[in-house]
C-alpha positions as CSV (number, residue, x, y, z in Angstrom):
1,M,5.5,62.3,-64.6
2,R,3.1,65.0,-63.2
3,T,0.5,63.8,-65.6
4,R,0.8,60.2,-64.4
5,R,0.5,61.2,-60.7
6,S,-2.6,63.1,-61.3
7,N,-4.2,60.2,-63.1
8,W,-3.4,57.6,-60.4
9,S,-4.9,60.2,-57.8
10,L,-8.0,60.4,-59.8
11,V,-8.3,56.7,-60.0
12,G,-7.8,56.3,-56.2
13,L,-10.5,58.9,-55.6
14,L,-12.9,57.0,-57.9
15,I,-12.2,53.7,-56.0
16,V,-12.9,55.2,-52.6
17,T,-16.1,56.9,-53.6
18,T,-17.7,53.9,-55.1
19,I,-17.3,51.6,-52.1
20,P,-21.0,51.2,-50.8
21,I,-21.5,52.7,-47.2
22,F,-24.3,51.1,-45.2
23,V,-25.3,53.4,-42.2
24,K,-28.2,52.6,-39.8
25,G,-31.1,54.6,-40.5
26,Q,-30.2,55.9,-44.0
27,T,-33.0,53.8,-45.7
28,N,-36.6,54.7,-45.9
29,A,-37.5,51.5,-43.8
30,G,-35.3,52.8,-41.0
31,W,-32.4,50.4,-41.1
32,A,-30.3,49.0,-43.7
33,E,-30.0,45.4,-42.6
34,W,-32.4,43.2,-40.9
35,E,-31.7,39.5,-39.3
36,T,-33.7,36.9,-37.7
37,L,-33.2,36.6,-34.0
38,R,-33.7,33.5,-31.9
39,P,-32.1,34.1,-28.5
40,E,-30.9,31.2,-26.4
41,G,-33.3,30.5,-23.6
42,E,-36.3,32.3,-25.2
43,E,-39.3,30.8,-26.9
44,F,-39.6,33.3,-29.7
45,S,-38.0,34.2,-33.0
46,V,-38.3,37.8,-34.7
47,T,-36.9,39.6,-37.5
48,M,-35.2,43.1,-36.5
49,P,-32.5,45.5,-37.4
50,K,-29.0,43.7,-37.3
51,N,-27.1,43.9,-33.9
52,P,-29.8,45.0,-31.5
53,S,-29.0,45.9,-28.0
54,V,-29.5,43.0,-25.6
55,E,-30.2,43.7,-21.7
56,M,-31.1,41.3,-18.8
57,S,-31.7,42.7,-15.6
58,K,-34.0,42.2,-12.3
59,L,-37.3,44.2,-11.7
60,P,-38.6,44.5,-8.2
61,Y,-42.4,44.4,-8.5
62,H,-44.5,44.4,-5.5
63,K,-43.2,41.4,-3.2
64,M,-41.7,39.7,-6.3
65,E,-38.5,39.9,-8.5
66,L,-39.0,39.7,-12.2
67,T,-36.3,38.8,-14.7
68,T,-36.3,41.0,-17.6
69,R,-34.7,40.6,-21.0
70,L,-34.9,43.4,-23.6
71,Y,-33.9,43.2,-27.4
72,L,-34.2,46.6,-28.8
73,S,-33.1,48.6,-31.9
74,S,-33.7,52.4,-32.1
75,L,-32.6,55.5,-33.8
76,P,-32.0,58.9,-32.0
77,N,-35.5,60.2,-32.8
78,G,-37.2,57.0,-33.6
79,P,-38.4,54.7,-34.7
80,V,-38.0,52.1,-32.0
81,V,-38.6,48.2,-32.2
82,A,-38.1,45.9,-29.4
83,V,-39.2,42.5,-27.8
84,A,-39.4,42.5,-23.9
85,S,-39.3,39.3,-22.1
86,F,-40.5,39.0,-18.5
87,S,-40.5,36.0,-16.2
88,G,-41.1,35.6,-12.5
89,I,-44.9,35.3,-12.0
90,K,-45.6,31.4,-12.3
91,S,-48.7,30.2,-13.8
92,N,-50.7,29.1,-10.8
93,P,-54.6,28.8,-11.2
94,A,-54.9,27.9,-7.5
95,Q,-53.6,31.4,-6.5
96,Y,-54.8,33.8,-9.4
97,T,-56.3,33.6,-12.8
98,E,-54.4,33.7,-16.0
99,L,-55.9,37.1,-16.6
100,E,-54.4,38.4,-13.3
101,R,-51.1,37.2,-14.2
102,F,-51.3,38.8,-17.7
103,N,-52.4,42.1,-16.2
104,S,-49.7,42.0,-13.5
105,Y,-47.1,41.7,-16.4
106,V,-48.6,44.4,-18.3
107,D,-48.5,46.7,-15.3
108,A,-45.0,46.0,-14.7
109,F,-44.0,46.7,-18.3
110,K,-45.8,50.1,-18.5
111,G,-43.4,51.5,-15.8
112,W,-40.3,49.8,-16.9
113,F,-40.1,50.1,-20.7
114,P,-40.4,53.9,-21.3
115,E,-37.0,54.6,-19.8
116,K,-35.5,51.8,-21.9
117,A,-36.9,53.2,-25.0
118,T,-36.3,57.1,-24.5
119,G,-33.9,57.3,-21.7
120,K,-36.3,59.1,-19.5
121,A,-38.4,57.7,-16.8
122,G,-42.1,57.7,-17.1
123,V,-45.3,55.5,-17.5
124,A,-46.4,54.3,-20.9
125,K,-50.0,55.0,-21.7
126,M,-51.6,51.9,-23.1
127,T,-55.1,51.5,-24.3
128,L,-56.3,48.1,-25.1
129,T,-57.8,47.7,-28.6
130,G,-58.6,44.1,-28.7
131,N,-57.9,40.5,-27.7
132,K,-55.6,38.4,-30.1
133,S,-54.7,34.8,-29.4
134,F,-51.6,33.6,-31.0
135,H,-50.6,29.8,-31.5
136,G,-53.0,28.8,-28.6
137,Y,-51.6,31.5,-26.3
138,D,-53.7,34.4,-24.7
139,G,-52.6,37.8,-26.3
140,R,-53.8,41.5,-26.4
141,V,-53.2,44.4,-28.6
142,Y,-52.7,48.0,-27.2
143,N,-52.1,51.4,-28.6
144,V,-49.3,52.9,-26.8
145,T,-47.8,56.4,-26.3
146,I,-44.3,57.1,-24.8
147,G,-43.3,61.0,-25.0
148,T,-43.3,61.8,-28.6
149,L,-43.4,58.3,-29.8
150,N,-46.5,56.4,-30.7
151,G,-47.3,52.9,-31.9
152,V,-48.6,49.5,-30.9
153,V,-47.8,46.6,-28.3
154,N,-48.8,43.1,-29.1
155,A,-48.6,41.1,-25.8
156,Y,-48.7,37.3,-25.1
157,V,-48.2,35.2,-22.3
158,T,-47.0,31.6,-22.1
159,R,-46.5,29.1,-19.2
160,K,-42.9,30.6,-18.8
161,R,-42.8,34.1,-20.2
162,F,-44.5,37.3,-21.0
163,Y,-43.6,38.9,-24.3
164,A,-44.4,42.5,-25.3
165,I,-43.7,43.2,-29.1
166,V,-43.3,47.0,-29.5
167,S,-43.1,49.1,-32.6
168,L,-43.0,53.1,-32.0
169,N,-42.3,56.0,-34.1
170,T,-42.8,59.7,-34.1
171,K,-45.3,59.4,-37.1
172,K,-47.3,56.7,-38.3
173,D,-45.4,54.1,-40.1
174,E,-47.6,51.1,-41.1
175,E,-44.9,49.5,-43.3
176,L,-42.4,49.2,-40.6
177,Q,-44.9,48.3,-37.9
178,A,-46.3,45.3,-40.0
179,K,-42.7,44.2,-41.0
180,F,-41.7,43.9,-37.3
181,I,-44.8,42.9,-35.6
182,S,-45.8,40.1,-38.2
183,S,-42.4,38.5,-38.0
184,F,-42.6,37.6,-34.2
185,D,-43.3,33.9,-33.8
186,L,-43.9,31.3,-31.2
187,P,-44.1,27.5,-31.2
188,D,-47.6,26.2,-31.0
189,K,-48.9,25.8,-27.5
190,P,-48.6,22.3,-26.2
191,T,-51.9,20.4,-25.9
192,A,-53.0,19.1,-22.6
193,P,-53.3,15.3,-22.5
194,P,-56.7,14.0,-23.1
195,A,-58.4,13.0,-19.8
196,A,-59.4,9.3,-19.4
197,V,-63.1,8.9,-20.0
198,A,-65.6,6.0,-20.1
199,E,-67.3,4.6,-23.1
200,N,-70.7,5.9,-21.9
201,Q,-69.4,9.6,-21.5
202,E,-72.0,10.9,-23.9
203,Q,-75.0,9.2,-22.2
204,P,-75.5,11.4,-19.0
205,P,-78.4,10.1,-16.7
206,T,-81.8,11.3,-17.9
207,S,-83.4,10.8,-14.3
208,T,-83.0,13.4,-11.7
209,E,-83.0,10.7,-9.1
210,A,-79.9,8.8,-10.8
211,K,-76.6,8.8,-8.9
212,P,-73.8,11.1,-10.3
213,N,-71.5,9.3,-12.7
214,P,-68.0,9.3,-11.5
215,T,-66.7,9.4,-15.0
216,N,-68.9,12.4,-16.0
217,T,-67.7,14.1,-12.9
218,D,-64.0,13.6,-13.9
219,E,-64.7,15.2,-17.3
220,K,-65.7,18.5,-15.6
221,K,-63.2,18.8,-12.7
222,S,-59.6,18.4,-12.1
223,D,-58.2,15.2,-10.7
224,D,-58.1,16.6,-7.1
225,A,-61.6,17.9,-7.3
226,A,-62.9,14.5,-8.8
227,N,-61.2,12.5,-6.0
228,K,-63.0,14.7,-3.5
229,T,-66.2,14.2,-5.3
230,K,-65.8,10.5,-5.4
231,Q,-65.0,10.5,-1.5
232,G,-68.3,12.3,-1.1
233,E,-70.3,9.8,-3.1
234,D,-68.8,6.9,-1.2
235,T,-69.7,8.6,2.0
236,A,-73.2,9.0,0.7
237,D,-73.7,5.5,-0.5
238,S,-72.5,4.1,2.9
239,G,-74.4,6.8,5.2
240,G,-77.9,7.0,6.6
241,P,-81.0,8.4,4.8
242,N,-79.5,12.1,5.0
243,A,-76.2,11.1,3.5
244,N,-77.0,12.4,-0.1
245,A,-78.4,15.5,1.2
246,N,-75.4,16.5,3.1
247,A,-73.1,15.6,0.3
248,A,-75.3,17.9,-1.8
249,N,-75.0,20.7,0.7
250,G,-71.1,20.2,0.9
251,N,-70.8,20.6,-2.9
252,Q,-73.0,23.7,-3.2
253,K,-70.9,26.8,-3.7
254,K,-71.6,30.0,-1.9
255,G,-72.6,33.0,-4.2
256,P,-70.9,36.2,-4.1
257,I,-71.4,38.9,-1.4
258,N,-72.0,42.4,-2.0
259,G,-69.2,44.6,-0.7
260,G,-70.4,48.1,-1.8
261,I,-67.8,50.5,-2.6
262,L,-64.5,48.6,-2.7
263,N,-61.9,51.6,-3.2
264,G,-60.9,51.4,0.6
265,K,-60.5,47.6,0.7
266,A,-58.0,47.3,-2.1
267,I,-54.5,46.3,-1.3
268,Y,-53.4,47.6,-4.9
269,L,-55.5,50.1,-6.8
270,P,-53.7,51.6,-9.8
271,L,-54.9,55.0,-11.1
272,P,-56.4,55.0,-14.7
273,E,-54.7,56.7,-17.6
274,I,-56.2,60.2,-18.0
275,P,-57.1,60.6,-21.7
276,P,-56.1,63.9,-23.3
277,G,-58.5,66.9,-23.5
278,D,-61.2,68.3,-21.0
279,I,-61.1,66.2,-18.1
280,G,-63.9,65.9,-15.6
281,G,-66.4,63.3,-14.2
282,I,-66.8,60.3,-12.0
283,V,-66.8,56.8,-13.4
284,M,-68.2,53.9,-11.5
285,V,-67.1,50.3,-12.4
286,Q,-68.9,47.3,-11.3
287,V,-66.5,44.4,-10.4
288,L,-66.3,40.8,-9.5
289,V,-63.5,39.8,-7.2
290,D,-62.7,36.1,-7.0
291,E,-61.9,34.0,-4.0
292,Q,-58.0,34.9,-4.4
293,G,-58.8,38.7,-4.4
294,G,-58.3,39.3,-8.1
295,V,-60.8,41.1,-10.3
296,V,-62.3,38.7,-13.0
297,E,-65.0,40.9,-14.3
298,A,-65.3,44.7,-14.7
299,R,-67.7,46.9,-16.5
300,A,-68.4,50.7,-16.3
301,V,-71.9,51.4,-15.1
302,S,-72.0,55.2,-15.0
303,G,-69.9,58.3,-15.6
304,P,-68.7,60.0,-19.1
305,P,-68.3,57.3,-21.7
306,Q,-65.0,58.7,-23.0
307,F,-63.5,57.6,-19.6
308,H,-65.0,54.2,-19.4
309,A,-62.2,52.1,-21.0
310,A,-59.5,53.7,-19.0
311,A,-61.5,53.0,-15.6
312,V,-62.1,49.4,-16.6
313,N,-58.6,48.8,-17.6
314,A,-57.3,50.2,-14.3
315,A,-60.0,48.3,-12.3
316,R,-58.9,44.8,-13.8
317,L,-55.5,45.4,-12.1
318,A,-56.8,45.9,-8.7
319,R,-56.2,43.3,-6.0
320,F,-58.0,42.7,-2.7
321,T,-57.4,40.6,0.4
322,P,-59.5,37.4,0.1
323,T,-62.9,37.6,1.6
324,M,-63.6,34.9,4.1
325,L,-67.1,33.6,5.0
326,M,-67.5,30.8,7.6
327,G,-63.8,30.1,7.2
328,E,-64.1,29.8,3.3
329,P,-63.0,32.3,0.7
330,V,-66.0,33.7,-1.4
331,K,-66.4,35.9,-4.2
332,V,-67.3,39.6,-3.9
333,T,-69.2,42.1,-6.1
334,G,-69.0,45.8,-5.6
335,Q,-68.0,49.0,-7.2
336,L,-64.8,51.0,-7.8
337,R,-65.1,54.9,-8.1
338,Y,-62.7,56.7,-10.3
339,N,-62.6,60.5,-10.3
340,F,-61.2,61.9,-13.5
341,T,-59.6,65.3,-12.6
342,R,-56.5,67.0,-13.8
343,S,-54.4,69.0,-11.4
344,L,-53.6,72.6,-12.2
């Protein structure tokens, strides 16, 4: 009897020890099981470790309130993979450019995500490495550092959402990064309906004295602008000898005015990220501010080259009160001054 009991005990032990145990983080890839995620109400799909944490919240950003959604998988000491979804800044070219909208989302993400990834508040250090359009949508690629974690962020903006696809680790892990980042997918951007054009659209008038062709004007401008142009043409046709000249003067756009040093005129002027190493020097960035007060062009014109990228990235996020000239908003050129110093 004792022998039988011992044998049964041994069999039971063998059965227990041969059951496979799947524990998150025990495989070389970081997680044992992955799944395709297609969240309801979102536009994307992505493959990530099974059962990610999901969080939705509100984020105050300047005078706006953004809706944030986060889909995140992480291990105690890395890696971290996540998709952050932001909404709340509507696509409105009449008020701001798509570049300004993109930059505002990136600015909000930089201050919001570090605490979600590490549990500690901070600001992500993001360096732009290139542009990357995706299925017709504008996109950018950044190198990112958050504490001891390093990796990449691919960011895209659609008409409704901003998406940041994040892969972080304490050491370089190209296999994990490629597996996650490349799995992100969006549907193709809808194509705009073609504008109605006349049969002679490829035959512009060759004479400088010919009257403007309303159809050709429609091809270059929006419907509202085309209606205004047509009204101007009707007035010119029915007016006196100076009607054409008046119409031409009314359609002439004012060039940008020189604003000099613009630091003191900004209503929002974020500080640049200070690169590691020896710090010292002043970088001047030439900017072009559009009629809505957003920076549409920025380039470094002087200062230590190693600080140019950080200064230009910060300058693109600056905002100004629209400049008025004779009651109309105008573009402004000027410079932003960035002093790279580290406090002791």
